[in-house]
N, C-alpha and C positions, 0 to 999 in steps of 0.2 A: 413584587411579582408575583405573577398567574400563579396560586397555589395549585394548579394541574400540571404545570412544567418546572422541572428542578435542575440545577446542573449533577453531571454526570458525580464528581467529588462529593455533593451534599447525599447523593442517593448512596453512594460507597460509607459514606462514611454513618447513616442512618442506618445500614447492613450493617456494618462493623458493630453497630452498639445493641442491633438487633441479635446478634449472635453471641454478644456476649450475656446478654440478658440469659438467652438459653443457655445457655451454659453453666449462669450461676444459679439457675432455676434447678437446672440437673444435677447439681450440686447439692443444693436447699433439698430437695426431694431426695436426695440418697442419704443424706444424714438424717433426715423426719423419719425416715422408714426401715436405717439399718439402724442401730444402737453402736454398733460397731464401729462405724464409721469413723475416721481422725476426728479427733477433737483439739483446739487449741490449747496449750499448755497458761497457765497463769504468765509465765515469763519467759524469755528464751532459753532453754533447755541446753544441758552440756552432752547429755546424753537421750538416746531416742528410744531404749532400751535395758531389759537387766536380764544376765543368767546369773542364775541364784543356783551353788552347786552345794545342796544342802548335806552335810558329815551328819548324818543321823548318829546319836550316843555320843557325840562330846570327844573330841579329839584333844589330848591332850597339850595343851597349849606348852607346858615345859618342857614337853618335849619334842616341840617341833620349832615355834617361831619365838618364843620367850625365856633367851637363855639366863639360866641365873647361878652363877660361880658357885655362889651359896648351899648350893643344894648338893655340891661335890664336897662342899666343906666339912658339912653336918651331916652327909650320908648315914644312915645307922642312927643317930643322937636320935632320943627321947623328947617331945616337946609338946608344948601346950596349941594347939592351932584354932582354939575356939570353933570345934567342929560343927556345922551349919546341923547337919542331921542331927548329932547325939544329943545340941541343945534343944533343937525341937521337939526331940522324946524324950528328953529327961532332966534336961536343965541344966544338964553339965555337960561339961568337954573334957574327955579320957586325954592323957598324953600317945603321941601319934609319933610314928618314929618316920623321920626324915628318908627320903627315896630319891638319890639321884636321877639323871635322865638314862635312860640305857640306851642313848644315842646321843653318839658325839655331836657337838656343835662348830659352826666355822662360818666365816664371814665371806660373802658374796658379792660378784659385780662390783660395779666401779664404786657402788654406794658403802659395799660392807656389811649387807644385811645380815644379821645373825638369824643362820635356818640349820637345823638338824639334818644327820644325814638320811633322816626317816625320808626327806623327798628330796632326793638329789636333781630330779628332773625341773621340779618349781623353783628350786634355787636358782637355778641356770636363769631363770628368769626375773632373778631379785632386784634388778633394775625397773623391774613395769611394776612393782607391786607395792600398793600404800597401807603397811603392815598397822592393826588398831590392836594395841597390845594392854589395852584400860576397859575391855568391855567388860557388860557387868546385868545381870536378868534379875528378870522374877520366876521363882518355880524350883524348887531343890530337885525335883523329880520327872521322867522326861515328856511326862504326858502334860503338864501344867508348862513346862521349861517350852518343849515344843510349838504349845498352841502359842505361848504367848511370842514367841519369833516370828511364826506367819499371820496372829491376828492382831496381838499389841493385849492380849488379855488371857490370863492363865485356865479360868474358867464358863466364861459367858462368849455364846454362840456370835460371832463377831465376822464380818468379811474379812477376808485373807488379804495378805496383801499384794497380790497378784489381783485379785478382783478390784480393789480400789485402783489400781493402776489401769483395768483393762475397764474401768467406769469413768477416770479421770481423760484419759487420753484416746481411747478406743486401739483398734489396730489400724496396722498400716496395708493390709492385703484383705478384704471385703471377701476374701473366699477361704480365709481360715480364721481359727479363733484368735482374740488376742491374748491368753493367757492359757498355756501349757504345763502341765506336769509330768513331768514322763517319773515311770515305774514310781511313783508316792505307795509309802506302806501303809496298810490299814489299820497299827494300833499309833498309838500317841497321839488323837487326833484323826487319825484316818482321812476320810474323805474333808472334815473340818479343816484342813491346812489348807487345800484347793478351793474350799466352797466361798457360794456368795452372802451368805448369812441372810439377811432385810434387802442386799441390794440385790436391785431385779437379776432373776436367774441367768439371761445372756450374757452377764459377768461372771461366771461362774469358771473356774480351772474347766480343761476338757485333760483328762487324763489318759495315756498310752499306756498300757502294760500296768505291773505293780510289781512291786519286791517282789523278788524268789522266781520271775519269770526271766529267762532269759532276754536282753532285748532283742535277740532277733527274731525272737515271735511274737514282740509287741505289736499292736498297731491298733487302728482305729477299728469298732468292731462295727462291721456290717456297714462299711466302707462302700465294699463292692456289690455292684447291685445283683439281683436273683436274675432279675430278667434284662432283656434284648435293652439296648440305649433307648431306641422308641419308645420301646412299652413305659421304660420307666420314665422317659421324660412325659410322656400321657397322662399315668400315674399322675405323677407330680400336680402337671398343669391341672389334674380334676382335684387334687386334694388342694390346691392352692385356693382354688376356685371357692371351695367347699368353708375354707378357712375365711374366706374372706367374706362370704354371707354370714359366718360367724360372728367374728368382729363388727357385722355391719347392723346383726341384731342387738350386741353385748360392745359397743365402744368404749373403750378406755378402761379393760378389763386387764390389768397387766399381767395375771398369768397366762390367760388367753394371747395374750401378744406375743409373752416370752415363749410360749409352744410353736408358734406360727415363726418367730425369729432362726428357733430351733429346728423348723424344717427347712427352712430356707437356706440356712448356715451349711446345714448337710450337705442338701444337693448342691451347693458352690463347693463344696469339701472333696464332693467325689472326682471334682477334674482336678482340684489342686493340689488334693493330700499326696495323691499317691506317689505322685515326684516328687515330693518334701522329703516322704519317709523313705524314698530308695536309697541307703547310702552305700550301695554296690554301684551305682553310678558314678561316685565319684572315684578317683585314679588311684592307685595301687600306693603312688607316694605319700597322699594325701589318708588312703586308708593306715597305712604304715605309721606316718605321723601318730597316730592316735593309739597306738596299740593293736590293731582292731586285726584278727588273725593271730594273736601268739595271747597263750592260754588266761594267763592272769591277767591282764588287760582289756581281752574283748569285751565283754559286755560293758562295762564302764568307757571304754572308747566308741562304742557305739551311742551311747549315750549324748554324751559329749558331738559327737559331728552331729546328730541331728538337732542338739539345742544350736546349734551353731548355721544349719541349712535353714532351721524354723527364723531364727532370727535374720538370715538373709532374706526371708521372704517375706517379710515386713509383721511376725508375732513379737509384741513388747515384752512379754515376760514367761523367761522359759526355766519353770524348776527342773534341775536335775537332781532327782534323789538318790545317794547312796545308802541304801539302805536293805534291813531284811523284814520279814515277819515273826520273828521269834520275840519270845518275852524280852529279848537284852537284845538294843538296836546295835547297828556292825561297831560301831566308835567303843560299846560299854566293858570296855577291859577291866571289870572290880580283882580280878583275880589273879591273871597272865593278860600285862601289859605289855609282853612279845609282840600279841595277835593283833598290837599295831599294824607292826613288819608287812603282814600280809594286806590288814588293808589298805596299805600306803603304798603297797606296790601294784594294787588292782587301780588308784586313781591319779597315780605320780603323773607317771606316763602320758595319760587323759584330759589330764587336766595343764599339763605343759604343751600339749598337741594342739590343744585349743585355744591357749593363747596366742599360742605362735603364729597359727591360722589365721585367725582374727588380726595379726598384726601384717600379715601378709595380703590380707584384702582390706586394707585400710579399714575392718569395721570395729576394731579397735576402739578408737578414736571417742566414737558415739554408742559404742557398749558397755556398760557397765560387767564385769565380771565379781559376783560378791559369792568367795570361799566361806564356809566355817559350819559348827555346829550351833545348838541349843544354848550350851555351857561349855566351861572347861573340864579339868580334872584337878583335884588335888595336889599338892606337893610333897606330903606324907603316902604312905603306904597303908591303905585301907585295912581296917583289923591288923596292921602289922604284916600282913601277906607281899603278893607278887604282884597289886594291880594299885589302882588309884579309886578315890571317889570319886562323884559330882561334886562340880565347884563352880555355881552360880557368878561368885564374887570378883572374880576377875579371869578374866580370858582373854584367845584373842582371836581375829578374823583378817583376812586380805582383801583390798578391794582393787580391782586393775581396771585401765581403762576410764570410759565416761568423762574427763575434765579431774580425775584423784590424780593428788602429786604423786607421782614414780620414784621408787626406791628411798621410800621414808618409811620410820615408824613415828606410830604417834601413840601419848601415854605408855604408862607404869603401870606395874604392879608390886607389890612391894619384895622386899629382896629374897624372898623366898616363892615369888609367883600366887600367893594364894588369893589377895585382897587388891581391886586397880585403886590404886592410892593418888597418882599425877593423872589429869586431864581424862579425868571420868568419861566413859562414853555409853551412856546409859542401852538401852537396842529400842525402845522410844525413839530415843537420840539417834542413832542409825537408821530408824523406818524415816524420821524427818530428814535426814542427811540423802536417804536414798529418792527420796519424794522431789527434794529440792534441786537433786542435778536432771531430773527430769522434766525441770521446770513447773515442779506443783508445790503450791505452800500448804503445807500440810494444815495448817491452820483454817483452811478454806475447802480444805476437798473434803468434802461433807457431804451428808447423807439425813435427811430427814425423816425420823420413825422413831413410831409410837412417841410424839409428841415430843422428841428434843432432836437435836443435831450433833450425828455420831460422826467420827474421824479415827482414822489409824490408830492418832496415837494419844486418841481419848483428849486428858486435858494436861495432857504433860508435852516433852518432846523439845530438842533444842537442836537446830542444823549448826552442825561443826563443820565452820565453814575455812578450820585451818585446813583440812584434809581435800578441799581443791586447789588443783596448780594456778 
């Protein structure tokens, strides 16, 4: 055939391949220039994203999701519980007074899941919950335990879990960060709880607001340009040209690349973020579902609704903090356990609303909702008073959606709820399991730094496959 002549069919086939090549080149270019571009997981994922509802201070599991009849029978008795704090300080364990739950327990849903009247709205979603009652962790005090929850270590500077997810999967929306922390506290790790440590800075969490500031006043600083759109665009173009020249002189300099990427993302966010942050655009029915407009629930309700909007917009990991900036975190009731009731009232309806809203929108199937704190609380009264001490030896968390079993409990603590004894799940195991649900192998999700490969689970962690449906 004369090479100067070809059939129409052959020409169209050639052009079609050319268009495909152009599209592939564009995708490759975006991935090369944008470190937050979506990345392929290690294996098919069950879920695409996580909403972590962090209950700072340690919710009492024996007053909420871990029913222990023995506490009612032995209420008021003095017993030896091998108190971890006393053992650490003195090597001795004084006798402690058994303290029964302050809230009545009942069974809920078709599953018959036990839950106390502390969380009546969450109990309505009993058949959606996978309650892990055999958690245990590292760190007796809030600081180490909170760091361990977020970073997998009690004292070293390591990347937070959200940063690892951001690094492993990228963002589904190039105009938004892949990891956002709503209203984080300044204490007990502070920014380290959403920090990137030695991972490239682009993977650190973006904080919106902080604990103690009303959610309706929380926003992203400098989101709205001080100049007109035209002037702002000219300024950005000039800055981008200057950055490109700097990068050409110093190719491969990671810190400079991180700064440039942050400028690029900030520019894109100015167009996308305001719409995502606008919870007032939701219908009155949706806002009511989260308790927005009600005094007790307005603040956390806004945070939970923001989390849903962010996940819907493609953010991979959203951390919603129920915390404050006092010396004692929110759920830390050493001397007045009844205060748990106030905190429960603030979060119960918003959390239930989030679950309901995700289900209605078809998002719960591929979104993991993780609820819990850094540890639990003791089955005895601290100093024989009216509160409970920290308990990292056994506590509860729950998971919903994202391929996890529904309406089930997993593992057990002893008959007092003090120590995890059956099917124990360490915090490293929980991290490994959550990464697995996202399609990430916790042993392969590594980053080389200072001559060794690091990972979220260090050299520990086992995937708890029994939690998956």
